[in-house]
KEKE-3310 file (N, C-alpha, C; in steps of 0.2 Angstrom, whole numbers, plus 5000, padded with zeros to 4 digits):
npx = (4348:4351:4356:4361:4374:4389:4401:4418:4428:4424:4413:4401:4383:4379:4379:4369:4359:4354:4349:4336:4335:4338:4326:4323:4319:4320:4323:4312:4309:4319:4327:4331:4340:4337:4345:4341:4325:4316:4324:4328:4316:4311:4321:4320:4306:4305:4316:4321:4309:4301:4287:4276:4272:4266:4263:4267:4269:4276:4289:4291:4292:4286:4291:4288:4298:4300:4296:4299:4300:4306:4310:4310:4316:4316:4328:4323:4321:4334:4339:4350:4361:4376:4376:4379:4394:4393:4393:4397:4394:4381:4376:4375:4365:4359:4351:4343:4342:4339:4352:4352:4344:4352:4360:4350:4345:4357:4357:4345:4347:4358:4350:4342:4351:4359:4375:4386:4395:4402:4401:4390:4397:4405:4409:4422:4417:4405:4394:4385:4388:4382:4386:4381:4376:4363:4354:4359:4371:4372:4378:4373:4368:4365:4363:4366:4366:4377)
npy = (5080:5098:5102:5090:5086:5076:5076:5079:5075:5068:5060:5061:5067:5084:5095:5105:5099:5089:5096:5103:5117:5120:5123:5136:5151:5165:5180:5185:5195:5208:5212:5226:5229:5241:5256:5268:5271:5282:5291:5282:5278:5291:5293:5282:5284:5298:5303:5292:5289:5277:5267:5265:5249:5242:5244:5235:5236:5249:5245:5237:5240:5240:5242:5243:5238:5237:5221:5216:5216:5228:5229:5238:5236:5235:5225:5210:5195:5193:5200:5197:5198:5207:5224:5232:5241:5259:5269:5260:5249:5238:5231:5230:5237:5236:5245:5243:5253:5263:5269:5283:5286:5284:5296:5305:5301:5303:5317:5320:5315:5324:5336:5333:5334:5323:5315:5310:5295:5291:5298:5297:5285:5277:5260:5248:5235:5236:5243:5257:5267:5273:5278:5279:5282:5276:5283:5275:5271:5261:5254:5260:5257:5264:5258:5254:5244:5245)
npz = (5556:5559:5572:5577:5575:5576:5588:5584:5592:5603:5598:5603:5603:5600:5614:5614:5606:5614:5625:5634:5633:5621:5614:5616:5608:5608:5617:5628:5638:5646:5661:5670:5685:5696:5703:5706:5705:5701:5694:5683:5678:5673:5663:5654:5650:5647:5640:5632:5627:5628:5626:5639:5645:5656:5673:5686:5699:5711:5711:5699:5682:5666:5649:5631:5619:5603:5598:5611:5629:5640:5657:5672:5688:5705:5714:5721:5722:5721:5731:5740:5732:5729:5727:5711:5709:5711:5697:5689:5675:5674:5664:5646:5633:5617:5604:5589:5574:5559:5549:5547:5558:5569:5570:5572:5584:5592:5591:5598:5611:5615:5615:5626:5636:5638:5640:5628:5626:5615:5600:5585:5575:5561:5561:5558:5557:5551:5557:5562:5576:5592:5608:5625:5642:5655:5669:5679:5675:5666:5650:5635:5618:5602:5586:5569:5555:5542)
capx = (4346:4357:4359:4363:4380:4393:4407:4423:4433:4421:4408:4394:4379:4381:4375:4363:4354:4351:4347:4329:4336:4338:4319:4323:4320:4320:4323:4305:4310:4325:4325:4337:4339:4339:4347:4336:4319:4313:4328:4328:4309:4311:4325:4317:4300:4305:4322:4321:4302:4299:4280:4274:4268:4262:4267:4264:4270:4281:4295:4292:4289:4288:4291:4288:4303:4299:4292:4301:4298:4311:4307:4314:4314:4321:4330:4319:4323:4341:4341:4356:4367:4380:4375:4385:4397:4391:4397:4399:4388:4379:4374:4375:4359:4360:4345:4344:4338:4342:4358:4350:4341:4358:4362:4344:4345:4362:4354:4340:4351:4361:4345:4340:4356:4363:4382:4388:4402:4405:4396:4389:4404:4405:4414:4425:4414:4399:4389:4386:4386:4382:4386:4379:4374:4357:4356:4362:4378:4372:4380:4367:4371:4360:4367:4363:4370:4379)
capy = (5087:5102:5102:5083:5084:5072:5080:5076:5073:5063:5056:5062:5072:5091:5096:5109:5095:5085:5101:5106:5124:5121:5125:5143:5154:5172:5183:5188:5201:5210:5216:5230:5230:5248:5259:5274:5270:5288:5293:5277:5279:5297:5292:5278:5286:5305:5304:5287:5289:5270:5267:5261:5243:5241:5245:5230:5239:5254:5241:5234:5244:5237:5246:5239:5240:5232:5215:5214:5220:5230:5230:5241:5233:5235:5218:5207:5188:5193:5205:5196:5200:5213:5229:5234:5248:5265:5272:5254:5247:5231:5228:5234:5236:5238:5246:5244:5258:5264:5273:5290:5287:5285:5303:5309:5299:5307:5324:5320:5314:5330:5340:5331:5334:5317:5315:5304:5292:5291:5301:5292:5283:5271:5255:5244:5229:5237:5246:5264:5266:5279:5275:5284:5279:5278:5286:5270:5270:5255:5256:5259:5258:5264:5256:5253:5240:5250)
capz = (5559:5560:5579:5579:5573:5580:5590:5581:5597:5607:5595:5606:5599:5603:5620:5612:5603:5620:5630:5633:5632:5613:5612:5617:5602:5608:5623:5629:5641:5649:5667:5673:5692:5696:5710:5707:5700:5699:5688:5678:5674:5669:5657:5649:5647:5644:5636:5626:5625:5627:5628:5645:5644:5662:5680:5690:5706:5710:5710:5693:5677:5659:5642:5625:5614:5597:5600:5617:5635:5645:5663:5677:5694:5711:5716:5726:5722:5721:5736:5743:5728:5731:5721:5706:5712:5708:5692:5685:5671:5676:5657:5640:5629:5610:5601:5582:5571:5553:5549:5548:5565:5574:5571:5575:5591:5595:5592:5603:5617:5617:5616:5632:5641:5640:5638:5623:5627:5608:5595:5579:5572:5557:5563:5553:5556:5547:5561:5564:5583:5597:5615:5631:5649:5658:5676:5684:5672:5661:5644:5630:5611:5597:5581:5563:5550:5536)
cpx = (4352:4360:4361:4370:4384:4399:4413:4428:4430:4416:4401:4390:4381:4376:4369:4357:4350:4348:4340:4329:4337:4331:4319:4324:4320:4321:4316:4306:4317:4323:4332:4335:4341:4341:4342:4330:4316:4317:4328:4321:4309:4315:4322:4310:4301:4311:4322:4314:4299:4292:4279:4270:4263:4266:4263:4265:4275:4288:4296:4288:4291:4287:4291:4293:4303:4294:4294:4299:4305:4308:4313:4312:4319:4322:4325:4321:4330:4344:4348:4362:4370:4378:4381:4387:4394:4396:4399:4393:4387:4377:4375:4369:4361:4353:4346:4339:4341:4348:4357:4347:4346:4359:4356:4344:4351:4360:4349:4343:4354:4356:4342:4345:4360:4370:4383:4395:4406:4399:4395:4396:4403:4411:4416:4421:4406:4393:4391:4383:4386:4381:4384:4377:4367:4359:4359:4369:4378:4374:4374:4370:4365:4365:4362:4368:4371:4382)
cpy = (5091:5102:5095:5081:5080:5077:5076:5073:5067:5058:5057:5068:5079:5092:5100:5104:5091:5090:5103:5114:5125:5123:5133:5147:5162:5174:5187:5195:5202:5214:5220:5231:5237:5250:5264:5274:5276:5291:5289:5278:5285:5296:5288:5280:5293:5306:5299:5287:5282:5270:5262:5255:5242:5242:5240:5232:5245:5251:5237:5238:5241:5242:5241:5242:5235:5227:5212:5218:5221:5232:5233:5238:5234:5227:5216:5199:5188:5198:5203:5197:5206:5218:5230:5241:5254:5267:5266:5251:5240:5227:5233:5232:5239:5239:5247:5249:5258:5269:5280:5291:5287:5292:5307:5307:5303:5314:5325:5320:5320:5335:5339:5332:5328:5317:5309:5302:5292:5293:5296:5291:5277:5266:5251:5237:5230:5240:5253:5264:5273:5276:5281:5279:5281:5281:5281:5267:5264:5258:5255:5261:5259:5262:5254:5249:5245:5246)
cpz = (5560:5567:5581:5577:5578:5582:5587:5586:5601:5604:5598:5602:5603:5609:5619:5610:5609:5625:5629:5632:5625:5611:5613:5610:5602:5616:5624:5633:5645:5655:5669:5680:5693:5703:5711:5702:5697:5693:5682:5674:5670:5663:5652:5646:5644:5639:5630:5623:5623:5629:5634:5643:5650:5668:5684:5698:5705:5709:5703:5687:5670:5653:5636:5621:5608:5599:5607:5623:5638:5651:5668:5683:5699:5713:5722:5727:5723:5726:5740:5739:5730:5725:5717:5709:5708:5703:5687:5681:5673:5669:5652:5636:5622:5607:5593:5579:5564:5554:5550:5555:5570:5575:5574:5582:5595:5596:5598:5610:5620:5618:5623:5638:5642:5636:5633:5625:5620:5603:5589:5575:5567:5559:5557:5552:5554:5551:5561:5571:5586:5604:5620:5637:5651:5665:5680:5681:5668:5654:5639:5623:5607:5591:5575:5559:5544:5531)
residu = (MET:LYS:ASP:MET:LYS:MET:ASP:GLU:HIS:THR:GLY:GLU:GLN:SER:ARG:ARG:ALA:ARG:SER:PRO:PHE:GLY:ALA:ILE:SER:ALA:ILE:ASP:TYR:THR:VAL:ILE:PHE:VAL:ARG:ASP:MET:ALA:ALA:MET:ARG:ARG:PHE:TYR:GLU:ASP:VAL:LEU:ALA:PHE:PRO:LEU:LEU:ARG:GLU:LEU:SER:PRO:ASN:TRP:ILE:GLU:TYR:ARG:VAL:GLY:THR:ASN:THR:LEU:ALA:LEU:ALA:ARG:PRO:SER:ARG:THR:ALA:THR:ASP:ALA:PRO:THR:PRO:ALA:GLY:SER:ALA:ALA:LEU:GLN:LEU:ALA:PHE:LYS:VAL:SER:ALA:ALA:GLU:VAL:ASP:ALA:CYS:ALA:ASP:GLU:LEU:LEU:ARG:GLN:GLY:VAL:ALA:LEU:LEU:SER:PRO:PRO:THR:ASP:GLN:SER:PHE:GLY:HIS:ARG:THR:LEU:PHE:PHE:ARG:ASP:PRO:ASP:ALA:ASN:LEU:LEU:GLU:VAL:PHE:ALA:GLU:ILE)
# end
């Protein structure tokens, strides 16, 4: 089996092969813990136009993004965690589109009044990228393989 390779230094099977977490095949959903639910909801629904999947409560809202779910939530289980400092990104999300759509997304963001951190740019590693932030300062990327 591919995951059952022997470690050349210890002779042990790889940790992944022995771990029950090796059965994970995908990320099912991603949760963004929000500071300002109203602003974040407007941004993801009105600016990015993500389709609302369901609203479980005013503190948990889900959007369909391709085959995945993106949830906005007010922290509850992690309420004792220190909040991310204002103006700091807690995460980066990358959304894949076609090369032409990177430019169309940039145009739409500008039309909606969203500042671009980096306009559409062809990168040396084979991506066309666009960077911007959501209302909670999370770093968002729209990219295409070129």
